[in-house]
N, C-alpha and C positions, 0 to 999 in steps of 0.2 A: 504494500500499499504506500510505503514511503517513495518507492520508485514511481508509482503512478502520480504522486504529489510533485515530484521533480519534474516530470513532464508536463504536468498541468501548469505549474508556475514558471519554469524556466523557459521551456519550448513553447508555452502558450503566452501568458501575460508578458514575460521578460522579452521574449523575441519579437513579440508584436510591438512592444515599445521601442525597441531598436529599429525595427523596420519602419516605424513612423517617425523616426527622426532623432530618438534619443541617442546620445553618445555612448550610453552604457545601461546596465540594469543592476538593481539591487534586489536581493531576494532572501527570504528566510524559509527554511524547511525543517520542521521538527519531526522527531521520531513518532510523534502522537497524532500524525495526520492532520496538521495544521500548518499554514504557512500563507505567505504573500509574496508578490514580486511586482516591481514597478520599474519604470525608467529612472535614470539619474537626473532627468529634467522633466518638468511637467508637460504633458502631451497637449497638443492642440485640441480645442474643444470638440472638433469633429472626429478626432481619433479615439476619444474616450470609450465609446461604445465598442469599437472594434477590439481595443485592448481588453475590456471588461469580458467580453465573450470569447476571446482567443483561447482562454484556458479549457473551458468546456468543449470548444469546438475541436481543440487538438486531442483531448482525451477521447472524444467521440471518434475522431477520425482514425486514430491510432487503434482504437478498440475495433472498429469496422474492418480495418486492414488485417488484423490478427484473426478476427472472425472469418475473413475471406480466405486467409491461408489455412485455417483449420478445416474449412469446407473441401479444400483441395487435399489436405493431408489429415485425415481423421486422427483426433487426439489419442494417443497410446501412452502408456505408462513408460515413457522413455525421458531422458533429460530434456530434449527439445520439445516433445509433446507436452510435457508437463509445464515447462516454462511458457510456452505460447498460451496454453489453457489458462494459467494463472494470470498472465498478463492481459489476455483479452477480457476475461471476466472482470478483472479489477479497473481496467480502463473504462469499459462500458458502464459497470456499476458506478463508478465515479461520476461519469457524465450525467447519466439518468438520475441517480440519487441526489447529486448536488443540485441539479435543477429543480427537482421535486422539493428539496429543502427550501429553495428560494420561492417557489410557488406557495407552500404552505405556511412557512414561517416569515417570509419576506426578509431573508438574510442572505449574505454571500453575494456572488456574482449575479445571481438572477433576482435579486431582491426588488428590482423595478419591474419585473415582468408581469406580476399581477395588475399593477396600474396601466401598464401598456395594453394588456389583453382585455381588461374590464372583468366584471363578475362571471359572465357566461363563458368568455374565453378561458379564464382562469380554471373554472370548474372542468370544462372539456379537456384542457391540456393535462390538468392534474389526473384526471381519470385515464387518459391515454398512457401518460408516463407511468402510472402505477401499474396498469396492466403490462406495459413493457418490462417493467421492473420484475414483476412476478414471473413473466415468460423467461427472462434472463436467469433469475434464481432457479427456476425449474430446469433450465437447459444445464446450468452450472452444476447442480446437485446430481443431475442424472450423469453427467460427465464424471464427476467425483465419484459415483457410485461404481463406475467402471473401473476407475483407478483403484479404488478400495478392494474390488473383487480381484483385480490382477495381483495386487500386492500380498494381501492377507490370505488369498486362496481360501476364502470362507466356505466351509463344506455345506453348511446348512443355512436357512433363512434366519434363525435366531442368532447365529454367529455373525452373519452379514450385518444385521441390524446393529449388533454390539460394536462391531469393527467400524461401522460407518459413523456412528454416534461419537465413538471415542477418538477416531482417527480423522474426522473431518467437522462434524457438527459442532462439537464442543470448542475445539481450536479456533473455529471460525467465530464462535460466540466470543471467545476471549479476545480476539482481535478487534471486534466491534466495541466491546466495553473498554479497551485500552485506549482507543482513539477518543480524545476529549472533545472532538468537534471543532467548530469555528472559533476563533479567539474573539474575546469581547462580546460574546452573545450571552443571552440569558440561559441559565443552566437548565430550566425546565423544557426549553425547545431542543436542547441536546438530549435529554433523558427521554423525551417523547419519541424522537427520531430514532435513537437508539433501540428503544423499546419496540418500535414498528419493524425494524430490520431484524430483531431477534425473533419476532413473532413469524415473520416470513421464513426465516431460517429454519425454525422448528417445524412450522406447519409444512413446508415444502419437503423437509426431511421425512416427516411422517408419511407424506404422499410417496416419496421416492423409495422407501424401504418395505412397501407393501409386498414386493416379491423379489426374487433374485434378478440381478440384471442378466441380459442375455449373453451368452458366451460370445467372445469376439473372435472373428476369423484369425486375426493376428493378436493374440493377447500380449500385453507388455510384460516386462520382467519386473520381479519385485525389487523395491529400492534397496540398494546395498548400503553397507555402513559408510563407504566412502562418499556416496551421494549425500546421505544424511549429514556427514560431517562437513561436506563442502557447503551445503545449503546453510547449516547452522553457522559456519564461520562468515559466510556472506551476509547473513541476517545480523550478526554481531558487528560486522564492519560497517553495514549500513547504519545501524543504530549509533555506533560510535561517531561516525562522520556526521550524522544529523544532530546528534545531542551536543557534541563538543565544537562543532564547526558551522554547519549550515545553520543551525537554530540561532547563532549569534549574529547572523547577517553577513552576506557576502556581496561585494559590489565588483562588478566586472565592467571595464571600460574597453571599448573597441577603437575609439578615435579621441 
């Protein structure tokens, strides 16, 4: 999720600021999925909207590109397949979920969208994006079910349910609770949004574990200790860089 935030802030807001004439960018990325980015000079009034929406647009574009790659290459339990699957679901979830947060709570990059759309437009877009979020969650957890089956080789349905909840649902819930949400926002909005995500997580889990996933024609191989160690070290390195460096603020000047 921190990687998704880097793409959103630096390649979205920060790069858009530079392309709109700023000589550099300043950005903050925290390990708790919160951050911001802006140009080192104030943008022209006509560029504010472009820079504001650049983060969500880049997250959506990257997610759709990865989703297209997964359509050409069905996700399997391999280092590349798992990385693409995780990156695609994170980017799309970030774009859709963050826009929903703006529509419902009027905060973040999409905070002015309800005013622009009006009451009817706000309701229509909120229902549409909520449906897309549920569809994405269903697709993501179905894919995770295949990964869990390939790794744990669950022999029975009860064993698969246990492996799925312990191997995916609970770790995902922990990630949601770890992220503090948007900075300088009311705590109740963060709690309500996180609760909604957790309800979707557990509800879709209950739907996905009704039966064993179908056997794959080319099942993936179980995750080895070296894979797990590599991912753990990468996660620790990301946390360390975000906590001790990126969260303090970084300024990059290009001219």
